[in-house]
Every structure is written in C-alpha cells, then in structure tokens.
C-alpha positions, 0 to 999 in steps of 0.5 A: 652946095649940091644940086638937090639943094640948088634945085629945092631953093630954085623951086621954092623961089619959082613958087613964091614968084608965081604966087606973088606975081600971077593971078588965075582969073576965072570968068564964069559962063555969062552972056558975053562969054557963054563957055567961060574962060580961065586966064593967067594974068599979071597980079593986080593989087586987088586980085588974089592968086585964084580969083573971079569977078564974082569973088571980087564983087563979093569982097568989094560990095558985098554982093554980085550983080551983072553990072559989077561983073562987067565992071570988074572984068573990064578993069582987070582985063584992061589993066593986066597982062594976059599970059595964058587962056584956058577953058573954064574950070569950075573947081577954080571958080568955086575956090575963088568964091569960097564954094558959092555959086552965083547965077548968071 
C-alpha cells in the first residue's frame, strides 16, 4: 500500500473514533457561568456529538428550564472526562439546539 492510502484510511479511522467517542458540549451563558464554555468531553450514552444542556432538556422533557439545565450539566460533568476547555461558541450552541435559543 502506498502512503496516500494509509494516510486516507488513518484519517477516516481517526474521524470515526472522534465522532463516536467525544462530545463537544456547549454550556450557554447563565448565572453560574456568565461567559459560557465549550468543553470537549468523553461521549455518554445520551449525548450527541455536538450537544448542550438545553438540547438535552428539550430531547428528554420537551422543554428547557433552569432546574433541568442544572441537573443535566451536573450529571454530564460528573460522569464524563473533560479533555479540553474552550470559550463559548454560540454557533455550536445553535447547532446543538437546531437553531433555537433559550433564555437564561
């Protein structure tokens, strides 16, 4: 096999591993975290590749409220491994919520 084929296969495998094993979790700006955060975490069984507490609340209970946000963030951060912390990225938040914005 030549190097280009090996590189292509390795790249595809890396992308598959990243997509199935990691979550980009967006913490929207709220009282406890006024600047918001984007974190790269280990994937949990209920998280999507790009996710947020608001998106999870919408999926789980059909709406978003402060109690649900707190419970989801607590559970996700407690059960996952944090690999990287980044600044808040609104465009990722909007991807996670299918373009919906929820008030703080």
